[in-house]
gemmi code that builds the backbone of each chain (N, CA, C; Angstrom):
import gemmi

chains = {
    "A": [
        ("MET", (-63.563, 46.844, -23.179), (-63.437, 46.718, -24.644), (-64.491, 47.563, -25.336)),
        ("SER", (-64.676, 48.823, -24.887), (-65.733, 49.616, -25.508), (-65.273, 50.242, -26.820)),
        ("VAL", (-63.941, 50.261, -27.064), (-63.394, 50.905, -28.248), (-62.475, 49.943, -28.990)),
        ("SER", (-62.643, 49.829, -30.313), (-61.735, 49.000, -31.119), (-61.354, 49.735, -32.391)),
        ("VAL", (-60.063, 49.645, -32.746), (-59.564, 50.112, -34.037), (-59.029, 48.870, -34.729)),
        ("GLN", (-59.599, 48.515, -35.871), (-59.282, 47.215, -36.467), (-59.417, 47.241, -37.984)),
        ("GLN", (-58.723, 46.302, -38.653), (-58.866, 46.164, -40.108), (-60.135, 45.400, -40.453)),
        ("ALA", (-60.506, 44.455, -39.596), (-61.602, 43.536, -39.906), (-62.955, 44.238, -39.922)),
        ("ASP", (-63.860, 43.705, -40.716), (-65.246, 44.156, -40.733), (-65.902, 43.797, -39.405)),
        ("PHE", (-67.097, 44.363, -39.175), (-67.836, 44.044, -37.951), (-69.271, 43.708, -38.322)),
        ("ASP", (-69.930, 42.975, -37.427), (-71.329, 42.577, -37.601), (-72.157, 43.407, -36.620)),
        ("ILE", (-72.963, 44.317, -37.160), (-73.675, 45.276, -36.302), (-74.591, 44.557, -35.314)),
        ("GLY", (-75.330, 43.574, -35.798), (-76.251, 42.845, -34.925), (-75.518, 42.129, -33.806)),
        ("ALA", (-74.402, 41.477, -34.166), (-73.628, 40.745, -33.153), (-73.052, 41.709, -32.119)),
        ("GLU", (-72.650, 42.898, -32.560), (-72.084, 43.883, -31.626), (-73.154, 44.396, -30.661)),
        ("ILE", (-74.367, 44.627, -31.187), (-75.456, 45.066, -30.301), (-75.759, 43.968, -29.281)),
        ("ASP", (-75.857, 42.719, -29.763), (-76.154, 41.601, -28.851), (-75.099, 41.496, -27.758)),
        ("ALA", (-73.821, 41.636, -28.147), (-72.734, 41.507, -27.174), (-72.805, 42.628, -26.135)),
        ("LEU", (-73.159, 43.842, -26.604), (-73.207, 44.992, -25.692), (-74.338, 44.839, -24.670)),
        ("LEU", (-75.423, 44.206, -25.109), (-76.604, 44.105, -24.246), (-76.656, 42.802, -23.450)),
        ("ALA", (-75.719, 41.905, -23.712), (-75.766, 40.575, -23.088), (-75.892, 40.677, -21.574)),
        ("GLY", (-76.904, 40.012, -21.018), (-77.061, 39.949, -19.569), (-77.708, 41.171, -18.952)),
        ("ARG", (-78.064, 42.177, -19.765), (-78.638, 43.399, -19.195), (-80.154, 43.390, -19.353)),
        ("THR", (-80.852, 43.938, -18.365), (-82.304, 44.093, -18.490), (-82.722, 45.528, -18.207)),
        ("ASP", (-81.718, 46.431, -18.085), (-82.022, 47.828, -17.742), (-82.053, 48.749, -18.967)),
        ("VAL", (-81.783, 48.208, -20.155), (-81.686, 49.042, -21.359), (-83.049, 49.176, -22.030)),
        ("GLY", (-83.450, 50.429, -22.288), (-84.723, 50.658, -22.958), (-84.556, 51.210, -24.358)),
        ("ALA", (-83.315, 51.655, -24.699), (-83.101, 52.287, -26.002), (-81.689, 52.008, -26.492)),
        ("VAL", (-81.568, 51.679, -27.772), (-80.257, 51.476, -28.390), (-80.199, 52.337, -29.642)),
        ("ALA", (-79.272, 53.290, -29.663), (-79.062, 54.118, -30.855), (-77.792, 53.643, -31.529)),
        ("THR", (-77.863, 53.488, -32.862), (-76.724, 52.971, -33.620), (-76.431, 53.891, -34.788)),
        ("PHE", (-75.158, 54.224, -34.988), (-74.739, 54.909, -36.205), (-73.710, 54.049, -36.897)),
        ("SER", (-73.852, 53.869, -38.224), (-72.761, 53.238, -38.971), (-72.442, 54.084, -40.183)),
        ("GLY", (-71.152, 54.207, -40.464), (-70.669, 54.983, -41.605), (-70.103, 54.046, -42.644)),
        ("LEU", (-70.366, 54.351, -43.936), (-69.946, 53.487, -45.043), (-69.070, 54.261, -46.025)),
        ("VAL", (-68.297, 53.530, -46.831), (-67.517, 54.146, -47.913), (-68.472, 54.416, -49.078)),
        ("ARG", (-68.505, 55.686, -49.532), (-69.309, 56.046, -50.702), (-68.468, 55.910, -51.966)),
        ("ASP", (-69.133, 55.672, -53.120), (-68.358, 55.547, -54.358), (-68.180, 56.887, -55.056)),
        ("ILE", (-68.649, 57.984, -54.414), (-68.432, 59.301, -55.019), (-68.160, 60.324, -53.933)),
        ("ASN", (-67.180, 61.200, -54.158), (-66.879, 62.263, -53.202), (-66.282, 63.448, -53.951)),
        ("ASP", (-66.802, 64.647, -53.697), (-66.306, 65.867, -54.348), (-66.222, 65.694, -55.868)),
        ("GLY", (-67.235, 65.072, -56.440), (-67.335, 64.991, -57.891), (-66.525, 63.899, -58.563)),
        ("SER", (-65.797, 63.093, -57.801), (-64.995, 62.037, -58.424), (-65.456, 60.668, -57.955)),
        ("GLY", (-65.307, 59.699, -58.839), (-65.591, 58.320, -58.460), (-64.508, 57.835, -57.508)),
        ("VAL", (-64.909, 57.091, -56.493), (-63.944, 56.551, -55.525), (-64.003, 55.036, -55.633)),
        ("HIS", (-62.871, 54.406, -55.989), (-62.914, 52.945, -56.097), (-62.236, 52.253, -54.932)),
        ("ALA", (-61.521, 53.025, -54.098), (-60.979, 52.453, -52.859), (-60.648, 53.599, -51.915)),
        ("MET", (-60.602, 53.289, -50.623), (-60.243, 54.286, -49.625), (-59.299, 53.631, -48.621)),
        ("THR", (-58.233, 54.351, -48.257), (-57.307, 53.818, -47.265), (-57.324, 54.720, -46.047)),
        ("LEU", (-57.499, 54.108, -44.889), (-57.530, 54.872, -43.638), (-56.238, 54.652, -42.864)),
        ("GLU", (-55.543, 55.764, -42.592), (-54.333, 55.737, -41.765), (-54.725, 56.201, -40.364)),
        ("HIS", (-54.012, 55.743, -39.341), (-54.291, 56.236, -37.991), (-52.992, 56.327, -37.199)),
        ("TYR", (-53.107, 56.852, -35.985), (-51.959, 57.048, -35.096), (-52.129, 56.020, -33.975)),
        ("PRO", (-51.506, 54.840, -34.109), (-51.723, 53.775, -33.126), (-51.418, 54.271, -31.709)),
        ("GLY", (-52.279, 53.955, -30.792), (-52.090, 54.418, -29.417), (-52.916, 55.665, -29.164)),
        ("MET", (-52.600, 56.737, -29.886), (-53.365, 57.969, -29.673), (-54.809, 57.805, -30.135)),
        ("THR", (-55.007, 57.080, -31.236), (-56.368, 56.921, -31.756), (-57.261, 56.244, -30.717)),
        ("GLU", (-56.778, 55.147, -30.145), (-57.557, 54.426, -29.141), (-57.814, 55.329, -27.923)),
        ("ALA", (-56.773, 56.061, -27.497), (-56.909, 56.939, -26.328), (-57.920, 58.049, -26.604)),
        ("ALA", (-57.886, 58.603, -27.825), (-58.821, 59.675, -28.174), (-60.253, 59.156, -28.171)),
        ("LEU", (-60.461, 57.954, -28.701), (-61.813, 57.374, -28.719), (-62.298, 57.095, -27.295)),
        ("GLU", (-61.412, 56.562, -26.460), (-61.778, 56.308, -25.053), (-62.184, 57.614, -24.367)),
        ("ASP", (-61.433, 58.682, -24.671), (-61.719, 59.982, -24.065), (-63.075, 60.514, -24.526)),
        ("ILE", (-63.383, 60.337, -25.812), (-64.664, 60.804, -26.353), (-65.821, 60.044, -25.693)),
        ("VAL", (-65.644, 58.733, -25.509), (-66.672, 57.915, -24.846), (-66.846, 58.375, -23.391)),
        ("ALA", (-65.725, 58.657, -22.716), (-65.790, 59.110, -21.324), (-66.542, 60.445, -21.231)),
        ("GLN", (-66.289, 61.337, -22.197), (-67.011, 62.623, -22.202), (-68.502, 62.415, -22.403)),
        ("ALA", (-68.873, 61.497, -23.292), (-70.294, 61.216, -23.525), (-70.931, 60.659, -22.251)),
        ("ARG", (-70.205, 59.779, -21.562), (-70.738, 59.183, -20.331), (-70.919, 60.227, -19.231)),
        ("SER", (-70.050, 61.262, -19.237), (-70.177, 62.283, -18.196), (-71.304, 63.268, -18.518)),
        ("ARG", (-71.674, 63.373, -19.798), (-72.732, 64.313, -20.178), (-74.122, 63.710, -20.100)),
        ("TRP", (-74.232, 62.421, -20.398), (-75.555, 61.781, -20.445), (-75.548, 60.532, -19.577)),
        ("ASP", (-76.715, 60.227, -19.063), (-76.870, 59.055, -18.213), (-77.098, 57.843, -19.122)),
        ("ILE", (-76.000, 57.334, -19.700), (-76.112, 56.219, -20.639), (-75.518, 54.965, -20.004)),
        ("LEU", (-75.910, 53.802, -20.513), (-75.588, 52.553, -19.828), (-74.425, 51.789, -20.455)),
        ("ALA", (-74.277, 51.850, -21.774), (-73.198, 51.103, -22.430), (-72.889, 51.733, -23.784)),
        ("VAL", (-71.612, 51.678, -24.164), (-71.166, 52.283, -25.420), (-70.202, 51.336, -26.125)),
        ("ARG", (-70.303, 51.272, -27.444), (-69.356, 50.499, -28.246), (-68.974, 51.336, -29.457)),
        ("VAL", (-67.670, 51.498, -29.700), (-67.184, 52.220, -30.874), (-66.192, 51.318, -31.605)),
        ("ILE", (-66.411, 51.134, -32.909), (-65.458, 50.393, -33.741), (-65.115, 51.271, -34.939)),
        ("HIS", (-63.835, 51.428, -35.226), (-63.414, 52.179, -36.415), (-62.423, 51.323, -37.181)),
        ("ARG", (-62.694, 51.149, -38.475), (-61.783, 50.330, -39.276), (-60.644, 51.167, -39.846)),
        ("VAL", (-59.509, 50.504, -40.115), (-58.359, 51.132, -40.770), (-57.917, 50.209, -41.914)),
        ("GLY", (-57.020, 50.726, -42.762), (-56.552, 49.939, -43.908), (-57.349, 50.292, -45.147)),
        ("THR", (-57.317, 49.421, -46.133), (-57.945, 49.714, -47.422), (-59.353, 49.133, -47.491)),
        ("LEU", (-60.314, 49.989, -47.866), (-61.725, 49.613, -47.920), (-62.283, 49.919, -49.311)),
        ("GLN", (-63.367, 49.225, -49.658), (-64.032, 49.413, -50.955), (-65.375, 50.117, -50.726)),
        ("PRO", (-65.934, 50.724, -51.808), (-67.262, 51.321, -51.675), (-68.253, 50.323, -51.073)),
        ("ALA", (-69.122, 50.825, -50.223), (-70.158, 50.066, -49.502), (-69.611, 49.334, -48.279)),
        ("ASP", (-68.285, 49.333, -48.101), (-67.742, 48.738, -46.867), (-68.112, 49.603, -45.671)),
        ("ARG", (-68.278, 48.948, -44.529), (-68.503, 49.690, -43.292), (-67.176, 50.287, -42.803)),
        ("ILE", (-67.207, 51.538, -42.309), (-66.001, 52.186, -41.765), (-66.080, 52.285, -40.242)),
        ("VAL", (-67.227, 52.752, -39.758), (-67.314, 53.112, -38.340), (-68.668, 52.677, -37.770)),
        ("LEU", (-68.647, 52.307, -36.497), (-69.876, 51.916, -35.797), (-69.876, 52.553, -34.401)),
        ("VAL", (-70.997, 53.184, -34.067), (-71.189, 53.685, -32.697), (-72.516, 53.131, -32.190)),
        ("ILE", (-72.491, 52.465, -31.071), (-73.719, 51.968, -30.439), (-73.794, 52.582, -29.041)),
        ("VAL", (-74.937, 53.176, -28.717), (-75.144, 53.702, -27.367), (-76.433, 53.104, -26.810)),
        ("ALA", (-76.335, 52.499, -25.645), (-77.504, 51.946, -24.963), (-77.822, 52.808, -23.749)),
        ("GLY", (-79.104, 53.110, -23.582), (-79.527, 53.915, -22.439), (-80.886, 53.459, -21.946)),
        ("SER", (-81.380, 54.145, -20.928), (-82.716, 53.826, -20.423), (-83.776, 54.321, -21.394)),
        ("HIS", (-83.519, 55.508, -21.998), (-84.500, 56.143, -22.878), (-83.814, 56.644, -24.137)),
        ("ARG", (-84.610, 56.897, -25.190), (-84.008, 57.231, -26.483), (-83.313, 58.579, -26.510)),
        ("GLY", (-83.782, 59.548, -25.708), (-83.225, 60.900, -25.784), (-81.727, 60.912, -25.581)),
        ("GLU", (-81.279, 60.340, -24.484), (-79.836, 60.363, -24.212), (-79.060, 59.435, -25.148)),
        ("ALA", (-79.707, 58.352, -25.597), (-79.010, 57.440, -26.515), (-78.744, 58.117, -27.858)),
        ("PHE", (-79.779, 58.791, -28.408), (-79.592, 59.526, -29.671), (-78.530, 60.613, -29.508)),
        ("ALA", (-78.668, 61.410, -28.460), (-77.765, 62.556, -28.283), (-76.320, 62.101, -28.113)),
        ("ALA", (-76.091, 61.090, -27.279), (-74.719, 60.629, -27.031), (-74.115, 60.022, -28.297)),
        ("CYS", (-74.938, 59.329, -29.082), (-74.453, 58.715, -30.322), (-73.987, 59.805, -31.295)),
        ("GLU", (-74.784, 60.864, -31.433), (-74.427, 61.950, -32.346), (-73.190, 62.700, -31.844)),
        ("PHE", (-73.134, 62.931, -30.545), (-71.979, 63.605, -29.937), (-70.694, 62.816, -30.206)),
        ("ILE", (-70.749, 61.509, -29.999), (-69.548, 60.683, -30.213), (-69.084, 60.775, -31.666)),
        ("MET", (-70.021, 60.731, -32.616), (-69.618, 60.839, -34.032), (-69.048, 62.214, -34.344)),
        ("ASP", (-69.701, 63.278, -33.850), (-69.219, 64.634, -34.131), (-67.818, 64.840, -33.558)),
        ("TYR", (-67.583, 64.347, -32.360), (-66.266, 64.517, -31.740), (-65.228, 63.632, -32.414)),
        ("LEU", (-65.635, 62.415, -32.755), (-64.720, 61.492, -33.443), (-64.192, 62.116, -34.738)),
        ("LYS", (-65.088, 62.798, -35.466), (-64.696, 63.335, -36.773), (-63.683, 64.467, -36.663)),
        ("THR", (-63.612, 65.121, -35.506), (-62.677, 66.245, -35.390), (-61.537, 65.985, -34.404)),
        ("ARG", (-61.630, 64.940, -33.572), (-60.626, 64.733, -32.525), (-59.826, 63.446, -32.661)),
        ("ALA", (-60.360, 62.436, -33.324), (-59.656, 61.145, -33.374), (-58.724, 61.123, -34.587)),
        ("PRO", (-57.439, 60.780, -34.373), (-56.468, 60.853, -35.465), (-56.591, 59.705, -36.479)),
        ("PHE", (-57.511, 59.919, -37.426), (-57.649, 59.068, -38.613), (-57.522, 59.986, -39.829)),
        ("TRP", (-56.949, 59.453, -40.908), (-56.867, 60.217, -42.157), (-57.257, 59.308, -43.309)),
        ("LYS", (-58.145, 59.845, -44.197), (-58.628, 59.071, -45.343), (-57.891, 59.473, -46.612)),
        ("ARG", (-57.535, 58.472, -47.389), (-57.015, 58.735, -48.732), (-57.876, 57.977, -49.730)),
        ("GLU", (-58.318, 58.669, -50.778), (-59.200, 58.063, -51.773), (-58.438, 57.773, -53.051)),
        ("ASP", (-58.751, 56.629, -53.671), (-58.264, 56.334, -55.016), (-59.382, 56.662, -55.998)),
        ("THR", (-59.104, 57.589, -56.920), (-60.097, 58.002, -57.915), (-59.467, 57.817, -59.299)),
        ("PRO", (-60.279, 57.931, -60.380), (-59.701, 57.819, -61.729), (-58.602, 58.862, -61.965)),
        ("GLU", (-58.662, 59.999, -61.249), (-57.634, 61.044, -61.430), (-56.402, 60.791, -60.562)),
        ("GLY", (-56.435, 59.723, -59.786), (-55.287, 59.410, -58.932), (-55.705, 59.345, -57.475)),
        ("SER", (-54.681, 59.233, -56.622), (-54.925, 59.076, -55.193), (-54.839, 60.453, -54.532)),
        ("ARG", (-55.738, 60.729, -53.597), (-55.724, 62.054, -52.946), (-56.150, 61.920, -51.487)),
        ("TRP", (-55.554, 62.749, -50.649), (-55.960, 62.800, -49.238), (-57.237, 63.605, -49.128)),
        ("VAL", (-58.150, 63.150, -48.309), (-59.419, 63.842, -48.119), (-59.178, 65.052, -47.223)),
        ("ASP", (-59.716, 66.217, -47.631), (-59.598, 67.431, -46.808), (-60.625, 67.418, -45.691)),
        ("ALA", (-60.239, 67.964, -44.560), (-61.192, 68.102, -43.452), (-62.270, 69.093, -43.855)),
        ("ARG", (-63.477, 68.850, -43.397), (-64.597, 69.729, -43.732), (-64.855, 70.712, -42.595)),
        ("ASP", (-65.138, 71.977, -42.970), (-65.502, 72.975, -41.960), (-66.774, 72.559, -41.237)),
        ("SER", (-67.688, 71.873, -41.978), (-68.970, 71.493, -41.364), (-68.755, 70.507, -40.217)),
        ("ASP", (-67.663, 69.701, -40.287), (-67.377, 68.783, -39.181), (-66.965, 69.559, -37.931)),
        ("ASP", (-66.161, 70.631, -38.134), (-65.750, 71.468, -37.000), (-66.957, 72.128, -36.362)),
        ("SER", (-67.889, 72.639, -37.210), (-69.051, 73.314, -36.614), (-69.961, 72.311, -35.914)),
        ("ALA", (-70.030, 71.068, -36.433), (-70.864, 70.062, -35.762), (-70.310, 69.758, -34.367)),
        ("ALA", (-68.982, 69.699, -34.243), (-68.374, 69.443, -32.932), (-68.513, 70.668, -32.020)),
        ("GLN", (-68.399, 71.870, -32.632), (-68.458, 73.113, -31.857), (-69.793, 73.298, -31.152)),
        ("ARG", (-70.883, 72.860, -31.814), (-72.202, 73.176, -31.229), (-72.391, 72.473, -29.894)),
        ("TRP", (-71.650, 71.382, -29.642), (-71.750, 70.707, -28.342), (-71.078, 71.531, -27.251)),
        ("MET", (-70.068, 72.335, -27.641), (-69.401, 73.199, -26.667), (-70.369, 74.288, -26.218)),
        ("GLN", (-71.132, 74.849, -27.198), (-72.065, 75.924, -26.853), (-73.165, 75.406, -25.933)),
        ("GLN", (-73.559, 74.151, -26.147), (-74.603, 73.581, -25.295), (-74.063, 73.255, -23.910)),
        ("GLY", (-72.741, 73.367, -23.777), (-72.094, 73.200, -22.494), (-72.224, 71.828, -21.942)),
    ],
    "B": [
        ("MET", (-31.600, 67.396, -24.619), (-32.951, 66.831, -24.502), (-33.324, 66.156, -25.815)),
        ("LYS", (-33.764, 64.905, -25.721), (-34.045, 64.140, -26.920), (-35.535, 63.808, -26.972)),
        ("ILE", (-36.146, 63.986, -28.159), (-37.570, 63.659, -28.309), (-37.774, 62.808, -29.558)),
        ("LYS", (-38.946, 62.176, -29.611), (-39.346, 61.411, -30.790), (-40.365, 62.256, -31.543)),
        ("VAL", (-40.209, 62.347, -32.868), (-41.153, 63.124, -33.670), (-41.780, 62.209, -34.722)),
        ("LEU", (-43.090, 62.288, -34.874), (-43.816, 61.465, -35.851), (-44.564, 62.365, -36.825)),
        ("TYR", (-44.667, 61.903, -38.082), (-45.426, 62.624, -39.109), (-46.458, 61.671, -39.692)),
        ("PHE", (-47.667, 62.192, -39.956), (-48.732, 61.332, -40.466), (-49.362, 61.857, -41.755)),
        ("ALA", (-49.935, 60.918, -42.507), (-50.812, 61.184, -43.656), (-50.115, 62.038, -44.725)),
        ("ALA", (-50.800, 63.092, -45.214), (-50.254, 63.898, -46.309), (-48.904, 64.505, -45.937)),
        ("LEU", (-48.740, 64.856, -44.674), (-47.471, 65.450, -44.228), (-46.341, 64.410, -44.294)),
        ("ARG", (-46.624, 63.183, -43.848), (-45.636, 62.094, -43.918), (-45.181, 61.888, -45.359)),
        ("GLU", (-46.142, 61.884, -46.275), (-45.798, 61.671, -47.687), (-44.973, 62.821, -48.239)),
        ("ALA", (-45.364, 64.058, -47.905), (-44.652, 65.226, -48.428), (-43.214, 65.282, -47.908)),
        ("LEU", (-43.016, 64.861, -46.660), (-41.678, 64.913, -46.057), (-40.855, 63.679, -46.415)),
        ("GLY", (-41.527, 62.609, -46.854), (-40.821, 61.359, -47.116), (-40.267, 60.753, -45.835)),
        ("SER", (-40.953, 61.006, -44.710), (-40.487, 60.493, -43.416), (-41.683, 60.250, -42.501)),
        ("SER", (-41.657, 59.111, -41.809), (-42.730, 58.864, -40.846), (-42.304, 59.261, -39.440)),
        ("GLY", (-41.017, 59.617, -39.281), (-40.600, 60.088, -37.969), (-39.098, 60.070, -37.788)),
        ("GLU", (-38.661, 60.599, -36.648), (-37.232, 60.694, -36.379), (-37.026, 60.942, -34.877)),
        ("THR", (-35.796, 60.726, -34.455), (-35.411, 61.124, -33.105), (-34.660, 62.440, -33.231)),
        ("LEU", (-34.990, 63.365, -32.366), (-34.458, 64.720, -32.509), (-33.814, 65.176, -31.207)),
        ("GLU", (-32.585, 65.699, -31.321), (-31.894, 66.286, -30.171), (-32.223, 67.782, -30.171)),
        ("LEU", (-32.843, 68.257, -29.101), (-33.249, 69.661, -29.074), (-32.142, 70.542, -28.514)),
        ("PRO", (-31.817, 71.630, -29.219), (-30.840, 72.567, -28.659), (-31.442, 73.284, -27.448)),
        ("ALA", (-30.574, 73.793, -26.589), (-31.065, 74.539, -25.415), (-31.924, 75.689, -25.912)),
        ("GLY", (-33.004, 75.976, -25.213), (-33.864, 77.092, -25.611), (-35.105, 76.645, -26.352)),
        ("VAL", (-35.096, 75.422, -26.891), (-36.311, 74.911, -27.537), (-37.095, 74.134, -26.489)),
        ("THR", (-38.183, 74.746, -25.990), (-38.903, 74.170, -24.852), (-40.390, 74.010, -25.098)),
        ("THR", (-40.861, 74.457, -26.293), (-42.298, 74.367, -26.571), (-42.523, 73.677, -27.912)),
        ("LEU", (-43.789, 73.293, -28.132), (-44.174, 72.683, -29.402), (-43.875, 73.638, -30.563)),
        ("ALA", (-44.184, 74.927, -30.390), (-43.911, 75.913, -31.439), (-42.417, 75.948, -31.761)),
        ("GLY", (-41.589, 75.810, -30.731), (-40.142, 75.808, -30.932), (-39.686, 74.604, -31.735)),
        ("VAL", (-40.268, 73.444, -31.456), (-39.912, 72.221, -32.195), (-40.320, 72.372, -33.661)),
        ("ARG", (-41.532, 72.903, -33.861), (-42.020, 73.100, -35.233), (-41.075, 74.021, -36.021)),
        ("ALA", (-40.663, 75.123, -35.408), (-39.780, 76.078, -36.076), (-38.414, 75.455, -36.351)),
        ("LEU", (-37.920, 74.682, -35.389), (-36.610, 74.036, -35.548), (-36.600, 73.133, -36.783)),
        ("ILE", (-37.662, 72.354, -36.945), (-37.731, 71.423, -38.075), (-37.958, 72.184, -39.380)),
        ("ALA", (-38.879, 73.164, -39.367), (-39.199, 73.930, -40.578), (-37.974, 74.683, -41.098)),
        ("ASN", (-37.109, 75.122, -40.185), (-35.939, 75.924, -40.566), (-34.875, 75.121, -41.318)),
        ("ARG", (-35.054, 73.799, -41.409), (-34.126, 73.021, -42.233), (-34.282, 73.380, -43.711)),
        ("GLY", (-35.444, 73.990, -44.055), (-35.690, 74.369, -45.441), (-36.143, 73.185, -46.279)),
        ("GLY", (-36.235, 73.416, -47.598), (-36.705, 72.381, -48.519), (-38.106, 71.933, -48.141)),
        ("ASP", (-38.364, 70.623, -48.256), (-39.705, 70.098, -47.940), (-40.092, 70.366, -46.487)),
        ("TRP", (-39.087, 70.479, -45.599), (-39.385, 70.663, -44.170), (-40.112, 71.973, -43.902)),
        ("ASP", (-39.968, 72.931, -44.856), (-40.638, 74.220, -44.707), (-42.163, 74.065, -44.673)),
        ("ARG", (-42.666, 72.910, -45.158), (-44.115, 72.652, -45.097), (-44.653, 72.768, -43.679)),
        ("LEU", (-43.819, 72.415, -42.710), (-44.280, 72.517, -41.316), (-44.614, 73.964, -40.959)),
        ("ALA", (-43.883, 74.909, -41.557), (-44.172, 76.319, -41.310), (-45.346, 76.779, -42.161)),
        ("GLN", (-45.440, 76.257, -43.392), (-46.444, 76.745, -44.350), (-47.852, 76.224, -44.076)),
        ("MET", (-47.957, 75.025, -43.504), (-49.285, 74.431, -43.302), (-50.058, 75.191, -42.235)),
        ("LYS", (-51.049, 75.977, -42.678), (-51.803, 76.825, -41.732), (-52.614, 75.988, -40.755)),
        ("ASN", (-53.124, 74.844, -41.258), (-54.024, 74.043, -40.420), (-53.312, 72.854, -39.772)),
        ("LEU", (-51.988, 72.956, -39.650), (-51.214, 71.872, -39.031), (-51.725, 71.583, -37.616)),
        ("ARG", (-51.880, 70.295, -37.302), (-52.271, 69.883, -35.957), (-51.090, 69.159, -35.328)),
        ("ALA", (-51.107, 69.058, -33.992), (-50.003, 68.386, -33.321), (-50.477, 67.739, -32.036)),
        ("ALA", (-49.731, 66.720, -31.626), (-50.001, 66.058, -30.351), (-48.687, 65.928, -29.605)),
        ("VAL", (-48.758, 65.978, -28.279), (-47.606, 65.708, -27.432), (-47.995, 64.555, -26.518)),
        ("ASN", (-47.198, 63.498, -26.555), (-47.500, 62.282, -25.797), (-48.928, 61.802, -26.049)),
        ("GLN", (-49.300, 61.840, -27.335), (-50.567, 61.294, -27.816), (-51.791, 62.044, -27.319)),
        ("ARG", (-51.609, 63.324, -26.968), (-52.757, 64.190, -26.658), (-52.637, 65.430, -27.517)),
        ("MET", (-53.777, 65.894, -28.056), (-53.779, 67.108, -28.866), (-53.086, 68.229, -28.089)),
        ("ALA", (-52.258, 69.014, -28.784), (-51.453, 70.017, -28.086), (-51.527, 71.355, -28.806)),
        ("GLU", (-51.123, 72.402, -28.112), (-51.140, 73.776, -28.611), (-49.697, 74.254, -28.795)),
        ("PRO", (-49.506, 75.338, -29.567), (-48.140, 75.820, -29.802), (-47.342, 76.044, -28.510)),
        ("GLU", (-48.025, 76.482, -27.453), (-47.307, 76.806, -26.216), (-47.092, 75.590, -25.310)),
        ("THR", (-47.569, 74.412, -25.727), (-47.380, 73.209, -24.904), (-45.895, 72.959, -24.653)),
        ("ALA", (-45.538, 72.733, -23.391), (-44.135, 72.517, -23.019), (-43.662, 71.136, -23.467)),
        ("ILE", (-42.401, 71.046, -23.858), (-41.797, 69.801, -24.319), (-40.721, 69.378, -23.316)),
        ("ALA", (-40.742, 68.090, -22.953), (-39.746, 67.581, -22.002), (-38.983, 66.415, -22.630)),
        ("ASP", (-37.859, 66.082, -22.014), (-37.022, 64.987, -22.500), (-37.850, 63.703, -22.621)),
        ("GLY", (-37.686, 62.997, -23.730), (-38.379, 61.727, -23.914), (-39.788, 61.850, -24.461)),
        ("ASP", (-40.261, 63.082, -24.717), (-41.635, 63.259, -25.220), (-41.784, 62.703, -26.631)),
        ("GLU", (-43.021, 62.323, -26.939), (-43.381, 61.926, -28.303), (-44.239, 63.041, -28.891)),
        ("VAL", (-43.710, 63.680, -29.932), (-44.408, 64.796, -30.587), (-44.858, 64.316, -31.961)),
        ("ALA", (-46.084, 64.626, -32.339), (-46.582, 64.229, -33.667), (-47.165, 65.433, -34.371)),
        ("PHE", (-46.867, 65.539, -35.665), (-47.450, 66.596, -36.515), (-48.287, 65.931, -37.586)),
        ("PHE", (-49.467, 66.519, -37.894), (-50.342, 65.912, -38.886), (-51.375, 66.910, -39.395)),
        ("PRO", (-52.011, 66.605, -40.551), (-53.087, 67.464, -41.050), (-54.351, 67.265, -40.209)),
        ("PRO", (-55.363, 68.142, -40.380), (-56.635, 67.927, -39.677), (-57.160, 66.519, -39.958)),
        ("VAL", (-57.811, 65.934, -38.960), (-58.213, 64.527, -39.060), (-59.469, 64.394, -39.918)),
        ("THR", (-59.621, 63.230, -40.554), (-60.734, 63.025, -41.487), (-61.356, 61.626, -41.324)),
        ("GLY", (-61.452, 61.170, -40.083), (-62.056, 59.842, -39.870), (-63.568, 59.882, -39.882)),
        ("GLY", (-64.167, 58.778, -39.491), (-65.618, 58.682, -39.369), (-66.282, 58.245, -40.647)),
    ],
}
model = gemmi.Model(1)
for chain_id, residues in chains.items():
    chain = gemmi.Chain(chain_id)
    for i, (resn, *xyz) in enumerate(residues, 1):
        res = gemmi.Residue()
        res.name, res.seqid = resn, gemmi.SeqId(i, " ")
        for name, pos in zip(("N", "CA", "C"), xyz):
            atom = gemmi.Atom()
            atom.name, atom.element = name, gemmi.Element(name[0])
            atom.pos, atom.b_iso = gemmi.Position(*pos), 0.0
            res.add_atom(atom)
        chain.add_residue(res)
    model.add_chain(chain)
structure = gemmi.Structure()
structure.add_model(model)
structure.setup_entities()
């Protein structure tokens, strides 16, 4: 159960506790959480709806976690991504990586987020005062994922 | 040869369809061929040809234009992803 796609909110502390339960080999836990902002590209955002591709999304996340595990000597990983309609300040995504030391935990956490943003089939739609609009993919997300390829 | 085709996000809305079952004529054997077959219907379907950054998956894995298509495959077309 290292990957979940769900409508429900998550409790970051409870997720860390669950991931570490019974372990005494973990020396470092890196956590990333992403939130809904109330402003994007100059417009106020009062709601965001996340669509996904059921089945492929879970498989893509599992694959990204497997790639992180093959690159770094990490001990445990948890990824949660929410779907459905969210409000500003709501949590969207959580990545937790536990390792022996902080170096690999930080690196694997960042890698998982960079790959998730360009490989996992989620699409955001924002409700703004000017109407509803699909969020465009950012070139900076592609370059963030690309730099891991160069590092081999 | 029969396949399932799915459309997501902005593309789904523009086409007014979340998917369909498609009978492929002989000679259509790649993802690029499926894309052209659908786009050639004209009207809104031409978006499949016009979208420069169109992405696609075959059997729930990211795919390339030359990816081979077989009977029973699930093909999906969608815009670049924006999760996270």
